[in-house]
Backbone as a chain_set.jsonl record, in Angstrom:
{"seq": "MDRADFDKLEVQDQVIYINKQLGEGSTLREIASNLNIARSTLRDRFKKIGYIYNK", "coords": {"N": [[93.586, 100.851, 109.867], [95.89, 101.827, 107.37], [96.48, 102.339, 103.823], [99.218, 101.919, 103.224], [100.117, 100.291, 105.35], [98.417, 98.119, 104.958], [99.258, 97.226, 102.442], [101.73, 96.209, 103.099], [101.197, 93.812, 104.302], [101.135, 90.227, 103.898], [99.43, 88.638, 101.183], [97.632, 86.654, 102.004], [97.212, 87.446, 104.656], [96.005, 89.873, 104.17], [93.576, 88.999, 103.141], [92.532, 87.791, 105.434], [92.262, 90.065, 107.066], [90.361, 91.567, 105.584], [88.185, 89.77, 105.643], [87.684, 89.744, 108.392], [86.845, 92.389, 108.805], [84.559, 92.371, 107.196], [83.054, 90.536, 108.627], [82.499, 92.034, 110.838], [80.574, 93.671, 109.957], [81.107, 95.606, 108.027], [81.025, 96.746, 104.617], [82.457, 95.595, 101.51], [82.957, 97.722, 99.851], [83.061, 99.873, 101.682], [85.304, 99.107, 103.204], [87.339, 99.121, 101.266], [87.263, 101.83, 100.58], [88.018, 103.011, 103.032], [90.628, 102.095, 103.163], [91.658, 103.387, 101.064], [91.841, 102.213, 98.513], [91.152, 100.602, 95.437], [88.243, 98.599, 94.839], [88.51, 96.81, 92.762], [91.248, 96.398, 92.698], [91.66, 94.981, 95.06], [90.127, 92.723, 94.44], [91.568, 91.703, 92.228], [94.085, 91.123, 93.381], [93.393, 89.13, 95.231], [92.248, 87.25, 93.613], [94.424, 86.276, 92.214], [95.551, 84.488, 93.994], [93.65, 82.621, 94.196], [91.314, 83.259, 95.585], [87.932, 84.27, 95.661], [85.617, 86.845, 95.837], [82.63, 86.431, 97.51], [79.502, 87.459, 97.816]], "CA": [[94.748, 100.52, 109.063], [95.933, 102.615, 106.143], [96.886, 101.601, 102.617], [100.627, 101.525, 103.315], [100.194, 99.136, 106.25], [97.714, 97.012, 104.307], [100.11, 96.732, 101.359], [102.867, 95.489, 103.684], [100.749, 92.482, 104.708], [101.072, 89.165, 102.901], [98.085, 88.612, 100.604], [96.798, 85.823, 102.888], [96.849, 88.283, 105.802], [95.051, 90.857, 103.664], [92.288, 88.296, 103.077], [92.073, 87.65, 106.821], [91.835, 91.398, 107.504], [89.107, 91.896, 104.889], [87.133, 88.903, 106.176], [87.364, 90.212, 109.743], [86.055, 93.609, 108.655], [83.244, 91.972, 106.681], [82.366, 89.891, 109.743], [82.08, 93.079, 111.776], [79.47, 94.414, 109.368], [81.498, 96.54, 106.969], [80.908, 96.253, 103.247], [83.727, 95.64, 100.794], [83.098, 99.103, 99.372], [83.503, 100.686, 102.82], [86.673, 98.707, 103.549], [88.212, 99.634, 100.205], [87.297, 103.284, 100.719], [88.818, 103.326, 104.22], [92.024, 101.782, 102.853], [92.018, 104.186, 99.884], [92.237, 101.235, 97.501], [89.999, 100.249, 94.6], [87.713, 97.239, 95.005], [89.067, 95.973, 91.695], [92.611, 96.039, 93.103], [91.5, 93.892, 96.026], [89.65, 91.555, 93.696], [92.66, 91.167, 91.411], [95.095, 90.536, 94.282], [92.894, 87.904, 95.837], [92.004, 86.301, 92.529], [95.718, 85.681, 91.869], [95.848, 83.37, 94.892], [92.526, 81.694, 94.167], [90.161, 83.702, 96.365], [86.91, 85.002, 94.926], [84.653, 87.468, 96.744], [81.287, 85.88, 97.402], [78.621, 88.284, 98.644]], "C": [[94.71, 101.383, 107.808], [96.487, 101.767, 104.998], [98.321, 101.095, 102.712], [100.789, 100.296, 104.203], [99.545, 97.912, 105.617], [98.589, 96.392, 103.225], [101.311, 95.943, 101.873], [102.495, 94.068, 104.111], [100.891, 91.495, 103.559], [99.631, 89.101, 102.398], [97.147, 87.765, 101.467], [96.325, 86.635, 104.098], [95.89, 89.397, 105.397], [93.654, 90.242, 103.6], [91.706, 88.165, 104.48], [91.547, 88.987, 107.339], [90.487, 91.768, 106.888], [87.96, 91.066, 105.455], [86.718, 89.323, 107.581], [86.478, 91.451, 109.672], [84.649, 93.301, 108.143], [82.412, 91.341, 107.791], [81.856, 90.878, 110.776], [81.025, 94.002, 111.172], [79.831, 95.431, 108.301], [81.255, 95.915, 105.604], [82.281, 96.341, 102.589], [83.994, 97.051, 100.274], [83.611, 100.02, 100.487], [84.959, 100.389, 103.182], [87.651, 99.282, 102.535], [88.358, 101.15, 100.317], [88.166, 103.7, 101.903], [90.308, 103.088, 103.984], [92.559, 102.639, 101.707], [92.578, 103.292, 98.775], [90.988, 100.856, 96.703], [89.548, 98.815, 94.886], [88.311, 96.308, 93.967], [90.505, 95.55, 92.012], [92.57, 94.891, 94.104], [91.108, 92.607, 95.312], [90.792, 90.901, 92.921], [93.741, 90.513, 92.266], [94.64, 89.176, 94.788], [92.645, 86.829, 94.788], [93.292, 85.573, 92.145], [96.06, 84.491, 92.757], [94.639, 82.448, 95.064], [91.32, 82.07, 94.999], [89.22, 84.508, 95.485], [85.917, 85.552, 95.937], [83.267, 86.921, 96.461], [80.397, 86.646, 98.359], [77.843, 87.41, 99.584]], "O": [[93.643, 101.64, 107.251], [96.905, 100.626, 105.195], [98.607, 99.963, 102.322], [101.515, 99.365, 103.852], [100.061, 96.8, 105.728], [98.655, 95.169, 103.104], [101.851, 95.1, 101.157], [103.37, 93.216, 104.265], [100.782, 91.869, 102.391], [98.708, 89.475, 103.123], [95.984, 88.126, 101.642], [95.171, 86.522, 104.513], [95.053, 89.816, 106.196], [92.669, 90.885, 103.962], [90.515, 88.403, 104.685], [90.499, 89.033, 107.982], [89.582, 92.225, 107.586], [86.882, 91.597, 105.72], [85.537, 89.266, 107.925], [85.483, 91.553, 110.389], [83.671, 93.894, 108.597], [81.208, 91.581, 107.885], [80.901, 90.599, 111.5], [80.627, 94.99, 111.789], [78.943, 96.059, 107.726], [81.277, 94.693, 105.46], [83.158, 97.069, 103.054], [85.136, 97.51, 100.265], [84.495, 100.846, 100.258], [85.745, 101.303, 103.434], [88.672, 99.861, 102.906], [89.457, 101.685, 100.165], [88.96, 104.635, 101.794], [91.15, 103.794, 104.539], [93.754, 102.623, 101.412], [93.625, 103.567, 98.189], [89.89, 100.8, 97.257], [90.368, 97.933, 95.143], [88.588, 95.144, 94.258], [90.927, 94.457, 91.632], [93.351, 93.944, 94.007], [91.682, 91.545, 95.55], [90.956, 89.682, 92.96], [94.257, 89.456, 91.905], [95.394, 88.203, 94.777], [92.815, 85.639, 95.054], [93.26, 84.394, 91.792], [96.776, 83.584, 92.331], [94.61, 81.605, 95.96], [90.385, 81.278, 95.114], [89.653, 85.321, 94.669], [85.429, 84.818, 96.796], [82.791, 86.943, 95.326], [80.517, 86.502, 99.576], [77.04, 87.911, 100.371]]}, "num_chains": 1, "name": "protein.A"}
């Protein structure tokens, strides 16, 4: 998935996508890099809806 497709997803669906990737062994840094998006952008988006990344 690229950044444009990721940005089109609802934030809840973005969380589901990230969690799936994490479950498959990717790190948040790798996922963010593959999406060409900053980790802080992900954090801020998810924080707005009450999600907090827990290593």
